[in-house]
LUMLOKE-376186 format. One record per residue (C-alpha): residue number from 1; x negated, y, z. Coordinates in steps of 0.02 Angstrom, whole numbers, always signed. Layout:
BEGIN
> num u v w
> NUM X Y Z
...
//
This chain:
BEGIN
> num u v w
> 1 +121 +1901 -2836
> 2 +210 +1936 -2671
> 3 +53 +1982 -2574
> 4 -18 +2096 -2709
> 5 +144 +2193 -2725
> 6 +149 +2216 -2536
> 7 -27 +2289 -2535
> 8 +20 +2421 -2665
> 9 +179 +2468 -2571
> 10 +99 +2481 -2399
> 11 -53 +2576 -2461
> 12 +60 +2716 -2528
> 13 +157 +2723 -2365
> 14 -3 +2735 -2263
> 15 -64 +2885 -2362
> 16 +100 +2978 -2333
> 17 +93 +2948 -2146
> 18 -86 +3007 -2138
> 19 -37 +3178 -2210
> 20 +107 +3195 -2088
> 21 -5 +3155 -1941
> 22 -119 +3302 -1980
> 23 +29 +3422 -1970
> 24 +84 +3360 -1799
> 25 -93 +3365 -1732
> 26 -96 +3553 -1767
> 27 +78 +3576 -1689
> 28 +24 +3485 -1531
> 29 -133 +3590 -1511
> 30 -42 +3755 -1537
> 31 +100 +3715 -1415
> 32 -25 +3659 -1281
> 33 -126 +3820 -1294
> 34 +29 +3930 -1282
> 35 +96 +3831 -1133
> 36 -68 +3867 -1041
> 37 -56 +4052 -1084
> 38 +122 +4072 -1022
> 39 +89 +3963 -870
> 40 -45 +4088 -820
> 41 +78 +4232 -853
> 42 +204 +4153 -733
> 43 +75 +4146 -594
> 44 +22 +4325 -633
> 45 +196 +4404 -647
> 46 +327 +4279 -586
> 47 +436 +4332 -733
> 48 +587 +4220 -766
> 49 +568 +4256 -954
> 50 +394 +4181 -952
> 51 +462 +4030 -860
> 52 +587 +3999 -1002
> 53 +453 +4024 -1135
> 54 +333 +3911 -1039
> 55 +465 +3774 -1026
> 56 +500 +3789 -1213
> 57 +319 +3763 -1259
> 58 +305 +3617 -1138
> 59 +455 +3535 -1223
> 60 +380 +3570 -1395
> 61 +214 +3498 -1339
> 62 +295 +3339 -1271
> 63 +394 +3319 -1431
> 64 +236 +3338 -1536
> 65 +143 +3213 -1426
> 66 +284 +3087 -1437
> 67 +298 +3105 -1625
> 68 +110 +3095 -1647
> 69 +102 +2934 -1544
> 70 +243 +2863 -1650
> 71 +148 +2907 -1809
> 72 -11 +2827 -1742
> 73 +83 +2665 -1702
> 74 +168 +2668 -1872
> 75 +1 +2691 -1961
> 76 -75 +2549 -1862
> 77 +77 +2442 -1904
> 78 +59 +2478 -2091
> 79 -128 +2443 -2080
> 80 -87 +2276 -1999
> 81 +30 +2235 -2144
> 82 -109 +2277 -2267
> 83 -228 +2166 -2170
> 84 -104 +2021 -2168
> 85 -78 +2025 -2355
> 86 -263 +2046 -2394
> 87 -306 +1897 -2284
> 88 -176 +1789 -2372
> 89 -246 +1834 -2543
> 90 -423 +1794 -2483
> 91 -359 +1629 -2413
> 92 -268 +1578 -2572
> 93 -388 +1642 -2705
> 94 -559 +1642 -2623
> 95 -539 +1498 -2500
> 96 -590 +1622 -2364
> 97 -512 +1576 -2198
> 98 -531 +1710 -2062
> 99 -395 +1641 -1949
> 100 -433 +1564 -1780
> 101 -480 +1380 -1795
> 102 -422 +1314 -1625
> 103 -590 +1236 -1583
> 104 -549 +1249 -1397
> 105 -416 +1115 -1421
> 106 -535 +982 -1486
> 107 -510 +828 -1379
> 108 -616 +675 -1416
> 109 -497 +566 -1315
> 110 -335 +620 -1398
> 111 -240 +479 -1487
> 112 -267 +557 -1659
> 113 -311 +742 -1664
> 114 -502 +726 -1667
> 115 -506 +585 -1794
> 116 -396 +670 -1924
> 117 -468 +846 -1901
> 118 -322 +936 -1820
> 119 -429 +1066 -1729
> 120 -592 +1156 -1767
> 121 -673 +1230 -1921
> 122 -583 +1183 -2083
> 123 -451 +1088 -1983
> 124 -263 +1078 -2005
> 125 -240 +1206 -1865
> 126 -364 +1321 -1953
> 127 -266 +1303 -2114
> 128 -94 +1330 -2035
> 129 -128 +1457 -1899
> 130 -45 +1627 -1923
> 131 -2 +1657 -1740
> 132 -23 +1830 -1666
> 133 -13 +1788 -1480
> 134 -110 +1672 -1366
> 135 +54 +1593 -1311
> 136 +102 +1564 -1493
> 137 -68 +1487 -1527
> 138 -47 +1371 -1377
> 139 +127 +1323 -1437
> 140 +60 +1283 -1612
> 141 -78 +1176 -1537
> 142 +51 +1081 -1435
> 143 +155 +1046 -1590
> 144 +2 +980 -1681
> 145 -44 +867 -1535
> 146 +124 +780 -1521
> 147 +229 +669 -1635
> 148 +411 +721 -1626
> 149 +511 +560 -1647
> 150 +690 +620 -1631
> 151 +768 +625 -1804
> 152 +896 +761 -1765
> 153 +765 +875 -1688
> 154 +653 +857 -1842
> 155 +800 +896 -1958
> 156 +841 +1052 -1856
> 157 +657 +1103 -1860
> 158 +655 +1080 -2049
> 159 +805 +1196 -2066
> 160 +724 +1325 -1951
> 161 +556 +1321 -2041
> 162 +642 +1331 -2211
> 163 +744 +1481 -2153
> 164 +588 +1569 -2091
> 165 +497 +1522 -2251
> 166 +627 +1620 -2349
> 167 +609 +1769 -2230
> 168 +435 +1825 -2286
> 169 +461 +2007 -2237
> 170 +523 +1958 -2064
> 171 +370 +1849 -2036
> 172 +253 +1989 -2090
> 173 +343 +2121 -1985
> 174 +335 +2003 -1836
> 175 +148 +1974 -1860
> 176 +108 +2158 -1891
> 177 +202 +2207 -1734
> 178 +113 +2076 -1628
> 179 -54 +2142 -1689
> 180 -16 +2317 -1621
> 181 -84 +2263 -1454
> 182 -226 +2150 -1398
> 183 -118 +1994 -1382
> 184 -208 +1923 -1533
> 185 -240 +1737 -1545
> 186 -419 +1773 -1600
> 187 -468 +1753 -1417
> 188 -525 +1574 -1386
> 189 -419 +1542 -1234
> 190 -311 +1395 -1182
> 191 -218 +1505 -1056
> 192 -120 +1665 -1086
> 193 -190 +1768 -942
> 194 -93 +1925 -992
> 195 +72 +1831 -983
> 196 +28 +1753 -816
> 197 -18 +1923 -742
> 198 +144 +2002 -805
> 199 +250 +1863 -730
> 200 +154 +1879 -566
> 201 +184 +2067 -565
> 202 +370 +2045 -604
> 203 +391 +1939 -448
> 204 +291 +2056 -335
> 205 +377 +2154 -193
> 206 +444 +2331 -219
> 207 +376 +2488 -133
> 208 +526 +2608 -139
> 209 +681 +2515 -198
> 210 +710 +2416 -38
> 211 +705 +2575 +68
> 212 +883 +2646 +60
> 213 +831 +2822 +109
> 214 +760 +2849 -66
> 215 +933 +2818 -138
> 216 +982 +2987 -67
> 217 +819 +3085 -64
> 218 +791 +3056 -250
> 219 +951 +3158 -282
> 220 +949 +3284 -139
> 221 +771 +3351 -158
> 222 +774 +3383 -347
> 223 +952 +3449 -327
> 224 +891 +3583 -208
> 225 +754 +3631 -332
> 226 +882 +3645 -473
> 227 +994 +3759 -368
> 228 +846 +3869 -320
> 229 +794 +3879 -503
> 230 +966 +3940 -556
> 231 +970 +4066 -412
> 232 +797 +4127 -466
> 233 +857 +4155 -644
> 234 +1004 +4255 -575
> 235 +880 +4364 -481
> 236 +935 +4326 -301
> 237 +771 +4252 -238
> 238 +587 +4280 -279
> 239 +482 +4151 -371
> 240 +385 +4112 -211
> 241 +538 +4026 -135
> 242 +552 +3907 -282
> 243 +364 +3878 -277
> 244 +370 +3839 -92
> 245 +504 +3705 -115
> 246 +407 +3634 -261
> 247 +255 +3618 -148
> 248 +362 +3525 -21
> 249 +414 +3398 -153
> 250 +239 +3376 -221
> 251 +177 +3351 -42
> 252 +304 +3210 -16
> 253 +242 +3128 -175
> 254 +63 +3152 -113
> 255 +98 +3043 +40
> 256 +126 +2894 -77
> 257 -4 +2941 -208
> 258 -122 +2798 -165
> 259 +15 +2666 -185
> 260 +86 +2750 -340
> 261 -86 +2759 -422
> 262 -117 +2575 -386
> 263 +51 +2526 -463
> 264 +25 +2641 -611
> 265 -148 +2569 -646
> 266 -74 +2395 -641
> 267 +70 +2443 -754
> 268 -40 +2536 -878
> 269 -133 +2374 -916
> 270 +33 +2289 -956
> 271 +119 +2434 -1043
> 272 +51 +2402 -1217
> 273 +85 +2216 -1211
> 274 +262 +2237 -1143
> 275 +295 +2371 -1274
> 276 +242 +2254 -1414
> 277 +338 +2112 -1332
> 278 +495 +2220 -1332
> 279 +471 +2258 -1517
> 280 +449 +2073 -1557
> 281 +612 +2036 -1467
> 282 +697 +2180 -1559
> 283 +641 +2109 -1726
> 284 +697 +1932 -1679
> 285 +859 +1985 -1595
> 286 +913 +2091 -1743
> 287 +905 +1941 -1861
> 288 +1062 +1837 -1880
> 289 +981 +1666 -1893
> 290 +1084 +1532 -1977
> 291 +989 +1374 -1931
> 292 +1050 +1285 -1775
> 293 +876 +1277 -1697
> 294 +842 +1464 -1711
> 295 +1017 +1512 -1656
> 296 +1001 +1405 -1499
> 297 +825 +1468 -1470
> 298 +870 +1653 -1475
> 299 +1037 +1646 -1382
> 300 +945 +1679 -1218
> 301 +904 +1853 -1281
> 302 +1085 +1899 -1241
> 303 +1143 +1916 -1061
> 304 +1313 +2002 -1045
> 305 +1286 +2188 -1079
> 306 +1099 +2181 -1046
> 307 +1019 +2111 -1202
> 308 +833 +2077 -1198
> 309 +802 +2215 -1322
> 310 +893 +2349 -1220
> 311 +824 +2296 -1053
> 312 +644 +2296 -1114
> 313 +672 +2457 -1211
> 314 +731 +2544 -1052
> 315 +584 +2473 -957
> 316 +456 +2529 -1086
> 317 +534 +2702 -1098
> 318 +518 +2717 -910
> 319 +337 +2664 -923
> 320 +306 +2798 -1054
> 321 +386 +2927 -941
> 322 +276 +2868 -798
> 323 +121 +2885 -908
> 324 +158 +3070 -931
> 325 +83 +3095 -756
> 326 -87 +3072 -838
> 327 -69 +3247 -908
> 328 -112 +3359 -760
> 329 +0 +3501 -818
> 330 +150 +3386 -836
> 331 +112 +3294 -673
> 332 +109 +3453 -568
> 333 +262 +3532 -650
> 334 +373 +3378 -648
> 335 +325 +3322 -472
> 336 +360 +3496 -404
> 337 +529 +3499 -491
> 338 +592 +3320 -465
> 339 +465 +3210 -373
> 340 +431 +3135 -544
> 341 +317 +2993 -488
> 342 +439 +2927 -359
> 343 +587 +2942 -479
> 344 +492 +2836 -605
> 345 +440 +2709 -475
> 346 +621 +2685 -423
> 347 +679 +2662 -603
> 348 +540 +2539 -641
> 349 +568 +2436 -484
> 350 +752 +2422 -523
> 351 +715 +2361 -699
> 352 +577 +2246 -636
> 353 +703 +2152 -529
> 354 +813 +2122 -681
> 355 +666 +2064 -786
> 356 +597 +1942 -660
> 357 +717 +1800 -705
> 358 +714 +1830 -892
> 359 +533 +1857 -940
> 360 +474 +1674 -932
> 361 +616 +1622 -1050
> 362 +587 +1767 -1170
> 363 +400 +1735 -1176
> 364 +434 +1554 -1225
> 365 +555 +1606 -1364
> 366 +431 +1727 -1442
> 367 +292 +1597 -1432
> 368 +404 +1469 -1518
> 369 +448 +1589 -1660
> 370 +264 +1635 -1674
> 371 +216 +1452 -1695
> 372 +358 +1413 -1816
> 373 +304 +1560 -1925
> 374 +141 +1468 -1958
> 375 +234 +1317 -2028
> 376 +349 +1433 -2127
> 377 +199 +1523 -2202
> 378 +125 +1353 -2249
> 379 +288 +1307 -2339
> 380 +295 +1477 -2426
> 381 +117 +1461 -2491
> 382 +149 +1283 -2552
> 383 +319 +1284 -2638
> 384 +280 +1121 -2730
> 385 +274 +1024 -2566
> 386 +429 +930 -2506
> 387 +524 +901 -2345
> 388 +512 +719 -2291
> 389 +661 +603 -2280
> 390 +678 +526 -2108
> 391 +713 +342 -2076
> 392 +793 +305 -1908
> 393 +800 +116 -1897
> 394 +658 +7 -1963
> 395 +484 +74 -1991
> 396 +450 +137 -2165
> 397 +319 +247 -2246
> 398 +335 +285 -2430
> 399 +227 +417 -2513
> 400 +236 +469 -2693
> 401 +93 +575 -2760
> 402 +31 +611 -2585
> 403 -126 +714 -2556
> 404 -221 +801 -2417
> 405 -153 +980 -2395
> 406 -326 +1049 -2354
> 407 -398 +995 -2522
> 408 -373 +1121 -2662
> 409 -243 +1056 -2784
> 410 -365 +1082 -2929
> 411 -482 +953 -2852
> 412 -358 +844 -2759
> 413 -319 +668 -2817
> 414 -145 +612 -2762
> 415 -95 +433 -2727
> 416 +60 +327 -2702
> 417 +76 +215 -2550
> 418 +211 +114 -2465
> 419 +221 +5 -2310
> 420 +380 -59 -2225
> 421 +420 -153 -2066
> 422 +325 -190 -1906
> 423 +179 -309 -1898
> 424 +113 -247 -2066
> 425 -67 -200 -2096
> 426 -142 -133 -2257
> 427 -327 -171 -2274
> 428 -415 -42 -2384
> 429 -585 -87 -2455
> 430 -702 +17 -2559
> 431 -879 +77 -2584
> 432 -958 +226 -2497
> 433 -884 +395 -2548
> 434 -744 +310 -2645
> 435 -604 +396 -2547
> 436 -555 +278 -2405
> 437 -579 +400 -2259
> 438 -497 +543 -2352
> 439 -345 +434 -2387
> 440 -332 +384 -2204
> 441 -332 +567 -2153
> 442 -208 +608 -2291
> 443 -83 +485 -2219
> 444 -112 +540 -2039
> 445 -102 +727 -2072
> 446 +56 +713 -2177
> 447 +141 +602 -2046
> 448 +101 +734 -1915
> 449 +163 +877 -2025
> 450 +322 +780 -2062
> 451 +360 +767 -1876
> 452 +340 +956 -1848
> 453 +476 +1005 -1971
> 454 +353 +1067 -2103
> 455 +340 +1012 -2283
> 456 +213 +880 -2333
> 457 +89 +870 -2476
> 458 +183 +747 -2586
> 459 +319 +733 -2717
> 460 +415 +613 -2606
> 461 +389 +564 -2425
> 462 +498 +443 -2327
> 463 +448 +395 -2150
> 464 +504 +341 -1979
> 465 +426 +456 -1847
> 466 +306 +349 -1748
> 467 +163 +383 -1628
> 468 -7 +382 -1712
> 469 -164 +308 -1637
> 470 -330 +315 -1728
> 471 -505 +246 -1717
> 472 -605 +335 -1850
> 473 -748 +437 -1776
> 474 -796 +363 -1609
> 475 -934 +457 -1516
> 476 -1065 +388 -1401
> 477 -1098 +483 -1239
> 478 -1271 +505 -1165
> 479 -1199 +595 -1013
> 480 -1089 +445 -972
> 481 -1223 +319 -1025
> 482 -1104 +249 -1155
> 483 -1163 +172 -1318
> 484 -1072 +200 -1481
> 485 -1014 +19 -1482
> 486 -948 +29 -1303
> 487 -854 +190 -1343
> 488 -774 +108 -1494
> 489 -723 -43 -1391
> 490 -639 +70 -1264
> 491 -547 +160 -1404
> 492 -483 -3 -1475
> 493 -437 -63 -1301
> 494 -325 +91 -1279
> 495 -232 +42 -1438
> 496 -203 -135 -1375
> 497 -149 -72 -1203
> 498 -21 +40 -1287
> 499 +45 -107 -1387
> 500 +56 -217 -1233
> 501 +176 -89 -1158
> 502 +292 -118 -1307
> 503 +258 +50 -1388
> 504 +279 +64 -1575
> 505 +120 +130 -1655
> 506 +53 +173 -1824
> 507 -134 +140 -1813
> 508 -271 +208 -1924
> 509 -439 +120 -1907
> 510 -592 +161 -2011
> 511 -736 +37 -2018
> 512 -715 -46 -1850
> 513 -859 -121 -1749
> 514 -997 -28 -1840
> 515 -1114 -52 -1693
> 516 -1140 -239 -1711
> 517 -1211 -363 -1839
> 518 -1116 -410 -1997
> 519 -1059 -584 -1945
> 520 -1006 -527 -1772
> 521 -920 -376 -1847
> 522 -821 -484 -1969
> 523 -761 -603 -1832
> 524 -717 -461 -1715
> 525 -625 -364 -1852
> 526 -527 -517 -1902
> 527 -478 -549 -1722
> 528 -421 -369 -1698
> 529 -312 -373 -1855
> 530 -232 -534 -1792
> 531 -195 -446 -1626
> 532 -117 -299 -1716
> 533 -4 -417 -1813
> 534 +43 -509 -1654
> 535 +101 -348 -1570
> 536 +198 -294 -1725
> 537 +98 -137 -1754
> 538 +94 -52 -1924
> 539 -54 +36 -1997
> 540 -208 +53 -2105
> 541 -379 -27 -2086
> 542 -519 +36 -2198
> 543 -676 -69 -2212
> 544 -830 -111 -2315
> 545 -807 -292 -2265
> 546 -725 -358 -2423
> 547 -706 -531 -2344
> 548 -570 -461 -2231
> 549 -465 -451 -2388
> 550 -453 -640 -2384
> 551 -339 -625 -2232
> 552 -199 -588 -2353
> 553 -201 -772 -2401
> 554 -174 -824 -2220
> 555 -47 -688 -2178
> 556 +43 -649 -2342
> 557 +195 -573 -2253
> 558 +90 -462 -2140
> 559 -62 -407 -2237
> 560 -78 -312 -2399
> 561 -241 -260 -2483
> 562 -282 -97 -2572
> 563 -445 -32 -2640
> 564 -540 +121 -2700
> 565 -653 +62 -2838
> 566 -809 +140 -2915
> 567 -873 +123 -3091
> 568 -1059 +95 -3118
> 569 -1117 +109 -3298
> 570 -1304 +102 -3333
> 571 -1380 +236 -3221
> 572 -1221 +330 -3180
> 573 -1082 +310 -3054
> 574 -906 +382 -3056
> 575 -759 +389 -2936
> 576 -576 +408 -2984
> 577 -514 +411 -2802
> 578 -358 +314 -2852
> 579 -283 +186 -2735
> 580 -260 +17 -2821
> 581 -202 -157 -2774
> 582 -328 -289 -2725
> 583 -500 -298 -2647
> 584 -649 -192 -2701
> 585 -784 -279 -2802
> 586 -914 -145 -2834
> 587 -1035 -89 -2698
> 588 -1142 +66 -2720
> 589 -1260 +87 -2572
> 590 -1411 +0 -2652
> 591 -1376 +84 -2819
> 592 -1373 +258 -2741
> 593 -1530 +227 -2638
> 594 -1623 +179 -2798
> 595 -1551 +326 -2894
> 596 -1609 +453 -2765
> 597 -1781 +372 -2747
> 598 -1755 +310 -2570
> 599 -1803 +133 -2620
> 600 -1888 +65 -2777
//
């Protein structure tokens, strides 16, 4: 199994890195101690030999620190890969879903998402979600809240999702990299605050770059120090002269320390995220995508000689250099020699100007890839599913062996269904628990998946992309003083209003007008179905009212009847959950109430 093999491979790699990390920890400690010793010797003697030795240990220390940080990131990256594969195995074999469920996107007033369980615990979002960024999570939620109706766009999305589905390692590397920093989609947020703050910072005014004097001082002052250092080594001046000029430079830096500290504190909070963002772009940019959608999506990573990868790499390297000021020994030495803080500020401000116009576009690209990876993972985990065939002209929905993707295939009962043309309604009757509501959600969820470019849970699926509107689980509202019946009426009114504006709709209605008496309910339901036919809507109506099935006699060209039947034999009841032609005959409410001792 792919995931099991990955776990074995990454576990071995992690153990090797852990051994190497111990070695560099010792090297870092030793070089730091010796740099302190020879730094003290310089102050005590002023010897140029000690200066060279001190500089050598500083360089060795910085090298050890850099390598150790790299090892730490690599180990965290490998640990993320282990976590990804373990979570997939738990998901597939133990039905354990630890991914974010998107509950914050639940919208009772949405045309379909609440009724067919798109968001929340055990929802379609919960099942699909593999995003590693808040922006990616938001993008996935948008895709699951919208029916894409353009045939060409869906075809291009199918090609993109299929390409990513075959790039399992890329998807895992992308996810593991995104998890290196706290940009995780585990946070229940509908807004990517980190992204907003970075974009706000990128458009903020500069402190040094717009002042032309720094163009010259940044070269002249360190140049003087370099000349004095060489003269010192040649023995023409005492160490105190070099020290005095170093104090001049550190004093100049000190004038701007408050502003530099404020900027550094702000940048430090963004450093990790921008570093991960750069790595995500590097991973994406290095792939030669073949699908049209992904090629068009990632072309904005390239801008003449400044590719996104290189520009962000330079920026993050400058940030790392700036962070070296946190080490007091490095901060004093480098600022005395080259006004280190100001040099870094100038480099960062120059790069910030270049990034300002690109970051919003690049953020959107990464979020899109992040969202598409979820659909690709879904396809990879379900190789038996199929891509739908798209009809462009007349409405058609044909499903062969279609099932709900959230029901385990060992327990799932698949059904065939077909409906063609506008003004067609299929009335589905059946007893309680026979499978009507599950079938309605099966159709709705697969129609949504088909419009996103993902595969669907079926052996064959032909459809014309059409907006979906549902009335399945209407809620009453005490806060708005609304009864259940009134809320349902308003929901149905929205459907009719949509139809009056000449919009094509596929409607899914489950047991309409529950809040009124049987006779009134029958008349109202019949009237609504007649309205739906009049406005040439297509859809499904599930009901316990078997008399509605008689409408097929009056509207043979517009109405079809299907049923989910139950079998009652002696004191036992059984369900086969198979969709059949005709109107249901067997009712089970009274039988079940007697069986469970509710009534005699």
